[in-house]
PAMARZA-266370 format. One record per residue: residue in one letter; residue number from 1; x, y, z of N, C-alpha, C, CB in turn. Coordinates in steps of 0.02 Angstrom, whole numbers, plus 32768, in hexadecimal, padded with zeros to 4 digits. Glycine has a CB too. Layout:
BEGIN
{aa: A&i: NUM&npx: X&npy: Y&npz: Z&capx: X&capy: Y&capz: Z&cpx: X&cpy: Y&cpz: Z&cbpx: X&cbpy: Y&cbpz: Z}
...
//
This chain:
BEGIN
{aa: M&i: 1&npx: 33CA&npy: 3000&npz: 5F86&capx: 3412&capy: 3005&capz: 5F8C&cpx: 3431&cpy: 3013&cpz: 5F47&cbpx: 3431&cbpy: 2FC5&cbpz: 5FAC}
{aa: L&i: 2&npx: 345E&npy: 3043&npz: 5F44&capx: 347E&capy: 3054&capz: 5F05&cpx: 34B1&cpy: 3020&cpz: 5EF1&cbpx: 349E&cbpy: 3098&cbpz: 5F09}
{aa: S&i: 3&npx: 34B6&npy: 3014&npz: 5EB0&capx: 34EA&capy: 2FE7&capz: 5E98&cpx: 352D&cpy: 300A&cpz: 5E9F&cbpx: 34DC&cbpy: 2FD3&cbpz: 5E4E}
{aa: E&i: 4&npx: 3562&npy: 2FE3&npz: 5E9B&capx: 35A6&capy: 2FFF&capz: 5E9E&cpx: 35B1&cpy: 3033&cpz: 5E68&cbpx: 35DA&cbpy: 2FC8&cbpz: 5E99}
{aa: T&i: 5&npx: 3598&npy: 3024&npz: 5E2C&capx: 35A0&capy: 3052&capz: 5DF4&cpx: 357C&cpy: 3094&cpz: 5E02&cbpx: 3586&cbpy: 3032&cbpz: 5DB4}
{aa: A&i: 6&npx: 353E&npy: 3090&npz: 5E1A&capx: 3518&capy: 30CD&capz: 5E29&cpx: 353A&cpy: 30F6&cpz: 5E60&cbpx: 34D0&cbpy: 30BB&cbpz: 5E3F}
{aa: T&i: 7&npx: 3555&npy: 30D5&npz: 5E92&capx: 3579&capy: 30F8&capz: 5EC7&cpx: 35B6&cpy: 311B&cpz: 5EAB&cbpx: 358E&cbpy: 30C6&cbpz: 5EFF}
{aa: M&i: 8&npx: 35DB&npy: 30FA&npz: 5E7F&capx: 3616&capy: 3117&capz: 5E60&cpx: 3602&cpy: 3153&cpz: 5E35&cbpx: 363B&cbpy: 30E3&cbpz: 5E35}
{aa: L&i: 9&npx: 35CC&npy: 314D&npz: 5E0E&capx: 35B6&capy: 3184&capz: 5DE3&cpx: 359F&cpy: 31C0&cpz: 5E0C&cbpx: 357E&cbpy: 316D&cbpz: 5DB5}
{aa: K&i: 10&npx: 357D&npy: 31B4&npz: 5E43&capx: 3569&capy: 31EB&capz: 5E70&cpx: 35A7&cpy: 320E&cpz: 5E8C&cbpx: 353C&cbpy: 31D0&cbpz: 5EAA}
{aa: A&i: 11&npx: 35D9&npy: 31E8&npz: 5E9D&capx: 3617&capy: 3205&capz: 5EB7&cpx: 3639&cpy: 3230&cpz: 5E82&cbpx: 3647&cbpy: 31CE&cbpz: 5ECF}
{aa: I&i: 12&npx: 3639&npy: 3219&npz: 5E44&capx: 3657&capy: 323F&capz: 5E0D&cpx: 3631&cpy: 3281&cpz: 5E05&cbpx: 3655&cbpy: 3217&cbpz: 5DCB}
{aa: L&i: 13&npx: 35EF&npy: 327F&npz: 5E03&capx: 35C7&capy: 32BC&capz: 5DFC&cpx: 35D5&cpy: 32EC&cpz: 5E36&cbpx: 357D&cbpy: 32AB&cbpz: 5DF9}
{aa: H&i: 14&npx: 35DC&npy: 32D1&npz: 5E71&capx: 35E8&capy: 32FB&capz: 5EAC&cpx: 362E&cpy: 331B&cpz: 5EAA&cbpx: 35E0&cbpy: 32D2&cbpz: 5EEC}
{aa: T&i: 15&npx: 3661&npy: 32F5&npz: 5E98&capx: 36A5&capy: 3310&capz: 5E9A&cpx: 36B4&cpy: 333F&cpz: 5E5F&cbpx: 36D6&cbpy: 32D7&cbpz: 5E99}
{aa: R&i: 16&npx: 368D&npy: 3339&npz: 5E29&capx: 3698&capy: 3366&capz: 5DEF&cpx: 3666&cpy: 339F&cpz: 5DED&cbpx: 3694&cbpy: 333D&cbpz: 5DAF}
{aa: S&i: 17&npx: 3648&npy: 33AE&npz: 5E26&capx: 3619&capy: 33E5&capz: 5E2A&cpx: 3620&cpy: 3407&cpz: 5E6E&cbpx: 35CF&cbpy: 33CC&cbpz: 5E1F}
{aa: H&i: 18&npx: 3601&npy: 3441&npz: 5E75&capx: 3602&capy: 3464&capz: 5EB5&cpx: 35BD&cpy: 3480&cpz: 5EC4&cbpx: 3638&cbpy: 349C&cbpz: 5EB6}
{aa: K&i: 19&npx: 35B0&npy: 348C&npz: 5F04&capx: 3570&capy: 34A7&capz: 5F19&cpx: 3571&cpy: 34F3&cpz: 5F14&cbpx: 355F&cbpy: 3490&cbpz: 5F62}
{aa: D&i: 20&npx: 353B&npy: 350F&npz: 5EFB&capx: 3532&capy: 3558&capz: 5EF7&cpx: 34E9&cpy: 3566&cpz: 5F07&cbpx: 3547&cbpy: 3575&cbpz: 5EAF}
{aa: G&i: 21&npx: 34DB&npy: 3576&npz: 5F45&capx: 3495&capy: 357D&capz: 5F5B&cpx: 3474&cpy: 3539&cpz: 5F57&cbpx: 346F&cbpy: 35B1&cbpz: 5F31}
{aa: S&i: 22&npx: 343B&npy: 3536&npz: 5F37&capx: 3419&capy: 34F5&capz: 5F30&cpx: 342F&cpy: 34D0&cpz: 5EF0&cbpx: 33CD&cbpy: 3500&cbpz: 5F2E}
{aa: C&i: 23&npx: 345B&npy: 34EE&npz: 5ECA&capx: 3473&capy: 34D0&capz: 5E8C&cpx: 34B1&cpy: 34A3&cpz: 5E98&cbpx: 3485&cbpy: 3506&cbpz: 5E58}
{aa: R&i: 24&npx: 34BB&npy: 3475&npz: 5E6B&capx: 34F8&capy: 344C&capz: 5E69&cpx: 3516&cpy: 345A&cpz: 5E24&cbpx: 34E9&cbpy: 33FD&cbpz: 5E75}
{aa: I&i: 25&npx: 354E&npy: 347E&npz: 5E22&capx: 356B&capy: 3497&capz: 5DE4&cpx: 35A0&cpy: 3467&cpz: 5DCA&cbpx: 3588&cbpy: 34DD&cbpz: 5DEE}
{aa: W&i: 26&npx: 3597&npy: 344F&npz: 5D8D&capx: 35C5&capy: 3420&capz: 5D6D&cpx: 3605&cpy: 3444&cpz: 5D59&cbpx: 35A5&cbpy: 33FF&cbpz: 5D2F}
{aa: N&i: 27&npx: 363F&npy: 3429&npz: 5D70&capx: 3681&capy: 3445&capz: 5D5F&cpx: 36A7&cpy: 3419&cpz: 5D2E&cbpx: 36AA&cbpy: 344D&cbpz: 5D9F}
{aa: G&i: 28&npx: 3689&npy: 33E2&npz: 5D1B&capx: 36AA&capy: 33B2&capz: 5CEF&cpx: 36A7&cpy: 33C7&cpz: 5CA6&cbpx: 368C&cbpy: 336E&cbpz: 5CF7}
{aa: S&i: 29&npx: 36AD&npy: 3398&npz: 5C7A&capx: 36AF&capy: 33A4&capz: 5C31&cpx: 366D&cpy: 33BE&cpz: 5C16&cbpx: 36C2&cbpy: 3364&cbpz: 5C0D}
{aa: W&i: 30&npx: 3673&npy: 33E7&npz: 5BE2&capx: 3639&capy: 3403&capz: 5BBF&cpx: 3641&cpy: 33F7&cpz: 5B75&cbpx: 362F&cbpy: 344D&cbpz: 5BCE}
{aa: G&i: 31&npx: 360C&npy: 33E4&npz: 5B54&capx: 360D&capy: 33DA&capz: 5B0C&cpx: 3605&cpy: 341C&cpz: 5AE7&cbpx: 35D6&cbpy: 33A9&cbpz: 5AF6}
{aa: G&i: 32&npx: 360B&npy: 3419&npz: 5AA6&capx: 3605&capy: 3455&capz: 5A7C&cpx: 35C2&cpy: 3477&cpz: 5A81&cbpx: 3612&cbpy: 3442&cbpz: 5A35}
{aa: A&i: 33&npx: 358E&npy: 3453&npz: 5A90&capx: 354B&capy: 3470&capz: 5A97&cpx: 3541&cpy: 348F&cpz: 5ADC&cbpx: 3515&cbpy: 343C&cbpz: 5A89}
{aa: G&i: 34&npx: 3572&npy: 3489&npz: 5B07&capx: 356D&capy: 34A8&capz: 5B49&cpx: 3550&cpy: 347B&cpz: 5B7F&cbpx: 3545&cbpy: 34E4&cbpz: 5B45}
{aa: Y&i: 35&npx: 354B&npy: 343A&npz: 5B72&capx: 352F&capy: 340C&capz: 5BA3&cpx: 3566&cpy: 33E2&cpz: 5BC2&cbpx: 34FA&cbpy: 33DF&cbpz: 5B82}
{aa: G&i: 36&npx: 3560&npy: 33D8&npz: 5C05&capx: 3592&capy: 33B1&capz: 5C29&cpx: 358C&cpy: 3367&cpz: 5C19&cbpx: 358A&cbpy: 33BB&cbpz: 5C73}
{aa: Y&i: 37&npx: 35C5&npy: 3345&npz: 5C1A&capx: 35C5&capy: 32FE&capz: 5C0D&cpx: 35FF&cpy: 32DC&cpz: 5C31&cbpx: 35C9&cbpy: 32F0&cbpz: 5BC1}
{aa: I&i: 38&npx: 35FA&npy: 329B&npz: 5C38&capx: 3632&capy: 3271&capz: 5C4C&cpx: 3635&cpy: 3238&cpz: 5C19&cbpx: 362A&cbpy: 3256&cbpz: 5C96}
{aa: T&i: 39&npx: 366E&npy: 3218&npz: 5C15&capx: 3676&capy: 31E0&capz: 5BE8&cpx: 3675&cpy: 31A0&cpz: 5C12&cbpx: 36B8&cbpy: 31E6&cbpz: 5BBF}
{aa: I&i: 40&npx: 3647&npy: 3173&npz: 5C01&capx: 3641&capy: 3133&capz: 5C23&cpx: 3648&cpy: 30FC&cpz: 5BEF&cbpx: 35FD&cbpy: 312C&cbpz: 5C49}
{aa: K&i: 41&npx: 367B&npy: 30D2&npz: 5BF8&capx: 3687&capy: 309B&capz: 5BC9&cpx: 3689&cpy: 30B3&cpz: 5B81&cbpx: 3652&cbpy: 3065&cbpz: 5BD1}
{aa: G&i: 42&npx: 36AA&npy: 30EC&npz: 5B76&capx: 36B3&capy: 3107&capz: 5B33&cpx: 3678&cpy: 312D&cpz: 5B17&cbpx: 36C3&cbpy: 30D0&cbpz: 5B06}
{aa: Q&i: 43&npx: 3642&npy: 3134&npz: 5B3D&capx: 3607&capy: 3158&capz: 5B26&cpx: 35FC&cpy: 3198&cpz: 5B4F&cbpx: 35C8&cbpy: 312C&cbpz: 5B29}
{aa: R&i: 44&npx: 35EC&npy: 31CE&npz: 5B2B&capx: 35DD&capy: 320E&capz: 5B4C&cpx: 3597&cpy: 320A&cpz: 5B6A&cbpx: 35E2&cbpy: 3249&cbpz: 5B19}
{aa: V&i: 45&npx: 3592&npy: 321C&npz: 5BAA&capx: 3553&capy: 3219&capz: 5BCE&cpx: 3544&cpy: 325D&cpz: 5BEB&cbpx: 3555&cbpy: 31E2&cbpz: 5C06}
{aa: S&i: 46&npx: 3507&npy: 3276&npz: 5BE1&capx: 34F2&capy: 32B7&capz: 5BFC&cpx: 34F1&cpy: 32B4&cpz: 5C48&cbpx: 34AD&cbpy: 32CA&cbpz: 5BE1}
{aa: V&i: 47&npx: 3512&npy: 32E4&npz: 5C69&capx: 3512&capy: 32E4&capz: 5CB2&cpx: 34CD&cpy: 32F6&cpz: 5CCE&cbpx: 3547&cbpy: 3315&cbpz: 5CCD}
{aa: R&i: 48&npx: 34A7&npy: 331F&npz: 5CAA&capx: 3463&capy: 332E&capz: 5CC0&cpx: 3438&cpy: 32EF&cpz: 5CBF&cbpx: 3443&cbpy: 3364&cbpz: 5C94}
{aa: R&i: 49&npx: 343C&npy: 32CA&npz: 5C89&capx: 3416&capy: 328C&capz: 5C82&cpx: 342B&cpy: 325B&cpz: 5CB9&cbpx: 3420&cbpy: 326D&cbpz: 5C3C}
{aa: L&i: 50&npx: 346C&npy: 3255&npz: 5CC3&capx: 3486&capy: 3227&capz: 5CF6&cpx: 346F&cpy: 323C&cpz: 5D3C&cbpx: 34D3&cbpy: 3225&cbpz: 5CF3}
{aa: A&i: 51&npx: 3472&npy: 327C&npz: 5D4C&capx: 345D&capy: 3295&capz: 5D8E&cpx: 3413&cpy: 3284&cpz: 5D9A&cbpx: 3468&cbpy: 32E1&cbpz: 5D93}
{aa: V&i: 52&npx: 33E9&npy: 328D&npz: 5D68&capx: 33A2&capy: 327E&capz: 5D6F&cpx: 3398&cpy: 3233&cpz: 5D79&cbpx: 337B&cbpy: 3298&cbpz: 5D32}
{aa: Q&i: 53&npx: 33BB&npy: 320A&npz: 5D52&capx: 33B3&capy: 31C1&capz: 5D58&cpx: 33CB&cpy: 31AA&cpz: 5D9C&cbpx: 33DB&cbpy: 319E&cbpz: 5D20}
{aa: L&i: 54&npx: 3403&npy: 31C5&npz: 5DB5&capx: 341E&capy: 31B1&capz: 5DF6&cpx: 33F1&cpy: 31C8&cpz: 5E2F&cbpx: 3464&cbpy: 31CD&cbpz: 5E00}
{aa: S&i: 55&npx: 33C5&npy: 31F9&npz: 5E22&capx: 3396&capy: 320F&capz: 5E56&cpx: 3359&cpy: 31E1&cpz: 5E5A&cbpx: 337F&cbpy: 3257&cbpz: 5E49}
{aa: G&i: 56&npx: 3356&npy: 31B0&npz: 5E2B&capx: 3320&capy: 317F&capz: 5E2D&cpx: 32E9&cpy: 318B&cpz: 5DFA&cbpx: 3303&cbpy: 317E&cbpz: 5E70}
{aa: R&i: 57&npx: 32EF&npy: 31C1&npz: 5DD3&capx: 32BC&capy: 31CE&capz: 5DA0&cpx: 32D0&cpy: 31AC&cpz: 5D5F&cbpx: 32B3&cbpy: 321B&cbpz: 5D95}
{aa: S&i: 58&npx: 329F&npy: 3194&npz: 5D3B&capx: 32AE&capy: 3173&capz: 5CFB&cpx: 32A7&cpy: 31A5&cpz: 5CC2&cbpx: 3281&cbpy: 3136&cbpz: 5CF0}
{aa: I&i: 59&npx: 32CC&npy: 3198&npz: 5C8C&capx: 32CB&capy: 31C2&capz: 5C50&cpx: 32C5&cpy: 3194&cpz: 5C14&cbpx: 330B&cbpy: 31F0&cbpz: 5C4B}
{aa: G&i: 60&npx: 3291&npy: 319F&npz: 5BEC&capx: 3288&capy: 3178&capz: 5BB0&cpx: 32B7&cpy: 318D&cpz: 5B79&cbpx: 3240&cbpy: 317D&cbpz: 5B99}
{aa: E&i: 61&npx: 32BF&npy: 3162&npz: 5B47&capx: 32EB&capy: 3172&capz: 5B0E&cpx: 32D3&cpy: 31AF&cpz: 5AE7&cbpx: 32EF&cbpy: 3136&cbpz: 5ADF}
{aa: D&i: 62&npx: 3291&npy: 31BB&npz: 5AE9&capx: 3274&capy: 31F4&capz: 5AC5&cpx: 326E&cpy: 3232&cpz: 5AF1&cbpx: 322F&cbpy: 31E1&cbpz: 5AAB}
{aa: Q&i: 63&npx: 3292&npy: 3232&npz: 5B29&capx: 328F&capy: 326A&capz: 5B58&cpx: 32D4&cpy: 328A&cpz: 5B61&cbpx: 3274&cbpy: 3254&cbpz: 5B9B}
{aa: T&i: 64&npx: 32D4&npy: 32C8&npz: 5B78&capx: 3311&capy: 32ED&capz: 5B85&cpx: 330C&cpy: 330E&cpz: 5BC9&cbpx: 331E&cbpy: 3322&cbpz: 5B4D}
{aa: V&i: 65&npx: 3344&npy: 3327&npz: 5BE3&capx: 3345&capy: 3347&capz: 5C24&cpx: 3354&cpy: 3391&cpz: 5C19&cbpx: 337A&cbpy: 3327&cbpz: 5C53}
{aa: V&i: 66&npx: 332A&npy: 33BC&npz: 5C36&capx: 3334&capy: 3405&capz: 5C30&cpx: 3334&cpy: 3424&cpz: 5C75&cbpx: 32FC&cbpy: 3424&cbpz: 5C04}
{aa: R&i: 67&npx: 3352&npy: 345F&npz: 5C78&capx: 3356&capy: 3485&capz: 5CB7&cpx: 3314&cpy: 34AA&cpz: 5CC1&cbpx: 3392&cbpy: 34B7&cbpz: 5CB6}
{aa: R&i: 68&npx: 32FD&npy: 34AA&npz: 5CFE&capx: 32C0&capy: 34CF&capz: 5D0F&cpx: 32D3&cpy: 3518&cpz: 5D19&cbpx: 329D&cbpy: 34B2&cbpz: 5D51}
{aa: V&i: 69&npx: 32CF&npy: 3541&npz: 5CE4&capx: 32EC&capy: 3584&capz: 5CE3&cpx: 32CD&cpy: 35B4&cpz: 5D16&cbpx: 32E3&cbpy: 35A1&cbpz: 5C9E}
{aa: K&i: 70&npx: 328F&npy: 35AB&npz: 5D29&capx: 3272&capy: 35D7&capz: 5D5C&cpx: 328F&cpy: 35C8&cpz: 5DA1&cbpx: 3226&cbpy: 35D1&cbpz: 5D5E}
{aa: L&i: 71&npx: 32A9&npy: 358C&npz: 5DA9&capx: 32C4&capy: 3576&capz: 5DEA&cpx: 330F&cpy: 3580&cpz: 5DED&cbpx: 32B3&cbpy: 352E&cbpz: 5DF6}
{aa: C&i: 72&npx: 3331&npy: 357C&npz: 5DB4&capx: 337A&capy: 3579&capz: 5DB4&cpx: 3396&cpy: 35A2&cpz: 5D7A&cbpx: 3392&cbpy: 3530&cbpz: 5DAF}
{aa: S&i: 73&npx: 33C6&npy: 35CD&npz: 5D89&capx: 33E4&capy: 35F7&capz: 5D55&cpx: 3428&cpy: 35DF&cpz: 5D3F&cbpx: 33EA&cbpy: 363E&cbpz: 5D6F}
{aa: H&i: 74&npx: 3442&npy: 35AA&npz: 5D5D&capx: 3484&capy: 3590&capz: 5D4C&cpx: 3480&cpy: 355D&cpz: 5D13&cbpx: 34A6&cbpy: 3570&cbpz: 5D8A}
{aa: V&i: 75&npx: 349B&npy: 356D&npz: 5CDA&capx: 349A&capy: 3540&capz: 5CA0&cpx: 34BD&cpy: 34FF&cpz: 5CB0&cbpx: 34BB&cbpy: 3562&cbpz: 5C64}
{aa: R&i: 76&npx: 34EF&npy: 3500&npz: 5CDA&capx: 3516&capy: 34C4&capz: 5CEA&cpx: 34FD&cpy: 349E&cpz: 5D27&cbpx: 355E&cbpy: 34D6&cbpz: 5CF4}
{aa: C&i: 77&npx: 34C0&npy: 34AD&npz: 5D3E&capx: 34A4&capy: 348C&capz: 5D79&cpx: 3491&cpy: 3444&cpz: 5D69&cbpx: 3467&cbpy: 34B3&cbpz: 5D93}
{aa: I&i: 78&npx: 34A3&npy: 3416&npz: 5D97&capx: 3492&capy: 33D0&capz: 5D90&cpx: 3469&cpy: 33B6&cpz: 5DCB&cbpx: 34D1&cbpy: 33A5&cbpz: 5D87}
{aa: N&i: 79&npx: 344D&npy: 33E4&npz: 5DF3&capx: 3423&capy: 33D0&capz: 5E2A&cpx: 33E3&cpy: 33B1&cpz: 5E0D&cbpx: 3412&cbpy: 340D&cbpz: 5E59}
{aa: P&i: 80&npx: 33D5&npy: 3372&npz: 5E1B&capx: 339B&capy: 3351&capz: 5DFD&cpx: 3358&cpy: 3374&cpz: 5E0B&cbpx: 3396&cbpy: 330A&cbpz: 5E16}
{aa: S&i: 81&npx: 3353&npy: 3397&npz: 5E44&capx: 3314&capy: 33BA&capz: 5E53&cpx: 330D&cpy: 33F9&cpz: 5E29&cbpx: 3311&cbpy: 33CB&cbpz: 5E9D}
{aa: H&i: 82&npx: 3342&npy: 340F&npz: 5E07&capx: 333F&capy: 3449&capz: 5DDB&cpx: 3337&cpy: 3434&cpz: 5D92&cbpx: 337E&cbpy: 3473&cbpz: 5DE3}
{aa: L&i: 83&npx: 3332&npy: 33F4&npz: 5D86&capx: 332D&capy: 33D9&capz: 5D42&cpx: 32EB&cpy: 33B5&cpz: 5D38&cbpx: 3368&cbpy: 33A9&cbpz: 5D33}
{aa: E&i: 84&npx: 32D2&npy: 33B7&npz: 5CFC&capx: 3294&capy: 3393&capz: 5CED&cpx: 329C&cpy: 336B&cpz: 5CAD&cbpx: 3259&cbpy: 33C3&cbpz: 5CE8}
{aa: V&i: 85&npx: 3276&npy: 3336&npz: 5CAA&capx: 3276&capy: 3309&capz: 5C70&cpx: 323C&cpy: 331F&cpz: 5C43&cbpx: 326E&cbpy: 32BD&cbpz: 5C85}
{aa: R&i: 86&npx: 324D&npy: 3328&npz: 5C03&capx: 321A&capy: 333D&capz: 5BD2&cpx: 321E&cpy: 3311&cpz: 5B94&cbpx: 3222&cbpy: 3387&cbpz: 5BBF}
{aa: D&i: 87&npx: 31E7&npy: 330C&npz: 5B70&capx: 31E8&capy: 32EA&capz: 5B30&cpx: 3212&cpy: 3312&cpz: 5AFF&cbpx: 31A0&cbpy: 32DF&cbpz: 5B14}
{aa: R&i: 88&npx: 323B&npy: 32F0&npz: 5AD8&capx: 3266&capy: 3313&capz: 5AA7&cpx: 323C&cpy: 333C&cpz: 5A76&cbpx: 3290&cbpy: 32E0&cbpz: 5A80}
{aa: A&i: 89&npx: 3201&npy: 3322&npz: 5A64&capx: 31D6&capy: 3346&capz: 5A35&cpx: 31C1&cpy: 3389&cpz: 5A51&cbpx: 3198&cbpy: 331C&cbpz: 5A25}
{aa: K&i: 90&npx: 31B8&npy: 338D&npz: 5A93&capx: 31A5&capy: 33CC&capz: 5AB3&cpx: 31E0&cpy: 33FC&cpz: 5AB1&cbpx: 318E&cbpy: 33C0&cbpz: 5AFD}
{aa: G&i: 91&npx: 321C&npy: 33E1&npz: 5ABD&capx: 325A&capy: 3408&capz: 5AB7&cpx: 325C&cpy: 3446&cpz: 5AE2&cbpx: 3265&cbpy: 341A&cbpz: 5A72}
{aa: G&i: 92&npx: 328E&npy: 3470&npz: 5AD3&capx: 3295&capy: 34B1&capz: 5AF4&cpx: 32A3&cpy: 34AB&cpz: 5B3E&cbpx: 3257&cbpy: 34D9&cbpz: 5AEB}
{aa: R&i: 93&npx: 32A5&npy: 34E5&npz: 5B5D&capx: 32B3&capy: 34E7&capz: 5BA4&cpx: 3273&cpy: 34E7&cpz: 5BCC&cbpx: 32DC&cbpy: 3525&cbpz: 5BB4}
{aa: S&i: 94&npx: 327B&npy: 34D7&npz: 5C0B&capx: 3242&capy: 34D5&capz: 5C38&cpx: 322D&cpy: 351B&cpz: 5C4B&cbpx: 3253&cbpy: 34AC&cbpz: 5C77}
{aa: S&i: 95&npx: 31F2&npy: 3521&npz: 5C62&capx: 31DB&capy: 3562&capz: 5C7B&cpx: 31E5&cpy: 3567&cpz: 5CC6&cbpx: 3192&cbpy: 356E&cbpz: 5C69}
//
């Protein structure tokens, strides 16, 4: 069962995005580097990272979330199945 906070965050992601085919396109705020974010308790949080965490996958501090480019062409996609967790050291985009 999802906590109240997780349910609220899922609702925020849903209302600030729209469906486009199999993608979920973020319509909310974007940072200077081109990545979507929301502010939670005064801290900027990556919407990609949040979407992956809310889908039940864990992300380590030394990991980042990247778009699976062969699967998805939308830079603003936040569909967790179109995103993958990678080690920061590996960097770059997914294949």
